[in-house]
VOBA-1610 file (N, C-alpha, C; in pm, whole numbers, padded with zeros to 5 digits, always signed):
BEGIN
Met+10213+08497+07139Met+10073+08478+07111Met+09995+08451+07240Phe+10053+08371+07329Phe+09987+08337+07455Phe+09972+08461+07542Lys+10076+08544+07545Lys+10070+08666+07626Lys+09963+08761+07573Arg+09954+08774+07443Arg+09854+08863+07383Arg+09712+08814+07415Thr+09691+08685+07405Thr+09559+08629+07436Thr+09526+08649+07583Thr+09623+08630+07670Thr+09601+08650+07813Thr+09568+08795+07844Val+09642+08887+07782Val+09617+09030+07805Val+09478+09068+07756Leu+09440+09022+07638Leu+09307+09054+07587Leu+09196+08994+07674Leu+09219+08874+07723Leu+09121+08811+07811Leu+09106+08888+07942Leu+09218+08932+07998Leu+09212+09010+08123Leu+09145+09145+08101Ile+09176+09211+07992Ile+09112+09340+07962Ile+08962+09321+07944Phe+08923+09217+07873Phe+08780+09193+07852Phe+08710+09161+07983Ser+08775+09083+08070Ser+08710+09049+08197Ser+08695+09172+08287Val+08793+09262+08287Val+08782+09385+08367Val+08671+09473+08312Leu+08666+09487+08181Leu+08561+09569+08121Leu+08423+09506+08141Ala+08416+09375+08133Ala+08287+09307+08150Ala+08233+09326+08291Ser+08322+09322+08390Ser+08274+09340+08527Ser+08232+09484+08552Asn+08298+09579+08489Asn+08262+09719+08509Asn+08142+09761+08425Leu+08116+09692+08316Leu+08008+09730+08226Leu+07891+09633+08233Ser+07872+09566+08344Ser+07766+09466+08353Ser+07628+09527+08336Tyr+07609+09650+08384Tyr+07479+09715+08368Tyr+07447+09739+08221Tyr+07548+09773+08143Tyr+07526+09797+08000Tyr+07494+09668+07927Phe+07555+09556+07970Phe+07522+09428+07910Phe+07379+09387+07944Ile+07336+09414+08064Ile+07197+09383+08102Ile+07101+09468+08020Phe+07132+09596+08006Phe+07046+09685+07928Phe+07041+09643+07782Ala+07157+09610+07724Ala+07161+09567+07584Ala+07083+09437+07565Gly+07099+09344+07659Gly+07022+09219+07650Gly+06874+09243+07661Phe+06835+09339+07745Phe+06693+09371+07757Phe+06639+09434+07628Glu+06714+09526+07572Glu+06669+09592+07449Glu+06660+09494+07333Leu+06756+09401+07325Leu+06754+09304+07215Leu+06644+09201+07230Asn+06609+09166+07353Asn+06511+09060+07377Asn+06384+09112+07444Gln+06352+09237+07426Gln+06238+09295+07498Gln+06106+09229+07461Lys+06090+09197+07336Lys+05964+09134+07294Lys+05948+08996+07359Tyr+06054+08916+07358Tyr+06049+08784+07421Tyr+06027+08797+07572Ile+06096+08891+07634Ile+06082+08910+07779Ile+05940+08952+07813Ala+05883+09044+07733Ala+05747+09092+07761Ala+05644+08981+07744Glu+05666+08891+07650Glu+05567+08785+07624Glu+05584+08664+07717Asn+05706+08634+07758Asn+05728+08508+07830Asn+05779+08523+07973Leu+05862+08622+08001Leu+05926+08630+08131Leu+05869+08738+08222Cys+05793+08827+08170Cys+05740+08940+08248Cys+05640+08892+08352Val+05650+08950+08471Val+05558+08916+08579Val+05417+08964+08545Asn+05407+09076+08477Asn+05277+09135+08445Asn+05234+09105+08301Arg+05273+08991+08245Arg+05236+08961+08106Arg+05087+08935+08092Asn+05019+08897+08200Asn+04874+08874+08195Asn+04795+09002+08220Lys+04864+09114+08243Lys+04799+09243+08268Lys+04848+09345+08166Pro+04797+09339+08043Pro+04848+09427+07937Pro+04815+09575+07961Trp+04715+09605+08043Trp+04680+09744+08069Trp+04787+09817+08152Met+04880+09742+08212Met+04986+09805+08292Met+05101+09857+08205His+05108+09812+08080His+05212+09855+07986His+05352+09837+08046Cys+05374+09724+08107Cys+05504+09695+08169Cys+05609+09664+08063Asn+05572+09584+07965Asn+05660+09547+07853Asn+05795+09494+07900Gly+05797+09422+08009Gly+05919+09358+08057Gly+06006+09446+08145Lys+05961+09567+08177Lys+06043+09657+08261Lys+06056+09604+08403Cys+05958+09529+08449Cys+05968+09469+08583Cys+06080+09365+08584Tyr+06090+09286+08478Tyr+06196+09186+08467Tyr+06332+09256+08459Phe+06338+09365+08383Phe+06462+09442+08370Phe+06504+09499+08505Ala+06409+09553+08581Ala+06441+09608+08713Ala+06489+09498+08807Lys+06428+09379+08797Lys+06469+09267+08882Lys+06613+09224+08848Lys+06647+09221+08720Lys+06782+09183+08679Lys+06885+09288+08724Leu+06848+09416+08716Leu+06939+09521+08764Leu+06962+09509+08914Lys+06857+09479+08987Lys+06870+09462+09132Lys+06958+09342+09165Gln+06943+09233+09090Gln+07028+09115+09112Gln+07174+09148+09083Ala+07199+09225+08977Ala+07336+09262+08943Ala+07396+09351+09052Gln+07314+09443+09105Gln+07362+09531+09212Gln+07395+09450+09337Glu+07309+09356+09374Glu+07333+09272+09491Glu+07457+09185+09472Lys+07476+09134+09350Lys+07594+09053+09322Lys+07721+09136+09334Gln+07715+09258+09282Gln+07832+09346+09290Gln+07861+09383+09436Asn+07756+09412+09513Asn+07776+09444+09655Asn+07834+09326+09731Ser+07786+09206+09702Ser+07839+09089+09772Ser+07984+09063+09733Glu+08018+09087+09607Glu+08157+09070+09564Glu+08247+09174+09631Glu+08196+09298+09643Glu+08274+09403+09709Glu+08294+09372+09856Ser+08189+09325+09921Ser+08203+09292+10063Ser+08297+09173+10082Gln+08291+09077+09989Gln+08383+08963+09998Gln+08526+09008+09976Ser+08549+09099+09882Ser+08685+09147+09859Ser+08732+09230+09978Gln+08642+09304+10043Gln+08680+09378+10163Gln+08717+09283+10276Lys+08644+09172+10287Lys+08676+09074+10390Lys+08813+09013+10363Asn+08847+08994+10237Asn+08976+08935+10203Asn+09090+09032+10231Leu+09061+09162+10232Leu+09166+09260+10258Leu+09208+09260+10405Phe+09113+09233+10493Phe+09144+09231+10635Phe+09206+09097+10671Gln+09322+09104+10729Gln+09388+08982+10772Gln+09411+08991+10922Val+09374+08887+10989Val+09391+08885+11133Val+09532+08836+11162Ala+09605+08917+11235Ala+09742+08880+11271Ala+09745+08843+11419Tyr+09800+08731+11448Tyr+09815+08689+11587Tyr+09946+08613+11599His+09997+08613+11717His+10121+08543+11745His+10086+08405+11796Ala+10145+08305+11738Ala+10109+08167+11772Ala+10157+08127+11911Gln+10270+08181+11956Gln+10322+08145+12087Gln+10287+08255+12186Pro+10252+08217+12308Pro+10220+08321+12406Pro+10345+08400+12442Ala+10327+08528+12460Ala+10439+08615+12495Ala+10476+08594+12641Ala+10604+08584+12666Ala+10651+08564+12803Ala+10669+08701+12868Val+10590+08728+12970Val+10597+08855+13041Val+10657+08828+13178Lys+10764+08899+13208Lys+10832+08879+13335Lys+10822+09009+13415Phe+10766+08998+13534Phe+10752+09114+13622Phe+10865+09111+13725His+10934+09224+13736His+11042+09236+13834His+10984+09288+13966Thr+11019+09223+14073Thr+10966+09263+14203Thr+11051+09371+14269Arg+11173+09392+14223Arg+11260+09491+14282Arg+11218+09630+14232Leu+11207+09724+14324Leu+11167+09859+14288Leu+11284+09934+14229Leu+11252+10034+14152Leu+11356+10119+14095Leu+11420+10202+14206Leu+11544+10235+14189Leu+11617+10315+14286Leu+11571+10460+14275Val+11528+10517+14386Val+11483+10655+14388Val+11602+10742+14426Ile+11636+10836+14338Ile+11749+10925+14362Ile+11696+11060+14409Pro+11736+11104+14527Pro+11690+11236+14575Pro+11761+11346+14496Val+11686+11448+14460Val+11740+11560+14385Val+11776+11671+14483Pro+11901+11714+14483Pro+11938+11822+14575Pro+11875+11954+14529Thr+11815+12024+14624Thr+11747+12149+14589Thr+11814+12271+14649Asp+11926+12256+14720Asp+11988+12370+14788Asp+12057+12465+14691His+12101+12420+14576His+12169+12509+14482His+12071+12590+14398Ala+11945+12560+14403Ala+11847+12629+14322Ala+11762+12725+14405Leu+11816+12778+14513Leu+11739+12870+14595Leu+11729+13006+14528Leu+11615+13064+14537Leu+11594+13196+14480Leu+11641+13304+14578Pro+11676+13422+14527Pro+11717+13529+14619Pro+11601+13570+14709Gln+11634+13603+14832Gln+11532+13638+14930Gln+11483+13781+14917Ile+11551+13864+14841Ile+11511+14004+14825Ile+11412+14012+14710Ala+11297+14072+14739Ala+11197+14087+14636Ala+11227+14211+14555Gln+11249+14197+14428Gln+11276+14311+14339Gln+11170+14309+14230Pro+11134+14430+14185Pro+11036+14433+14076Pro+11099+14375+13948Ile+11018+14308+13871Ile+11068+14244+13750Ile+11082+14346+13637Phe+10981+14432+13622Phe+10986+14528+13512Phe+11065+14650+13554Arg+11165+14685+13477Arg+11243+14804+13499Arg+11245+14885+13371Pro+11175+14996+13365Pro+11175+15077+13243Pro+11313+15138+13220Pro+11346+15163+13095Pro+11478+15223+13067Pro+11486+15364+13123Gln+11601+15399+13166Gln+11621+15533+13225Gln+11643+15633+13113Leu+11582+15748+13127Leu+11600+15854+13030Leu+11724+15931+13062Gly+11792+15964+12964Gly+11895+16051+13007Gly+12017+16057+12938
//
């Protein structure tokens, strides 16, 4: 029973976070008359025919900013700074590497210049 309740709660929380715009819209549609009469910025200007749409737009903008801040916070949590607590010991050797001379006398090319391309002989 506990597992089922936990699963349902997690599913509902994931859906609620993804469907927040729909909840805002549904709340606006259900309470539009109250919003237009009491919460609307333009309630004293009936010729504008706002009917609470300014309040609805403000709530959508707040939801968008909240979602963006949550995304940026989750992105910050993904980046982890890794550092080594102890300084690395670097040791420089003062002795130079041994330089080995390469003998070049066995790789001498022939002194006679011959053409490289030789067409096949007919015959």
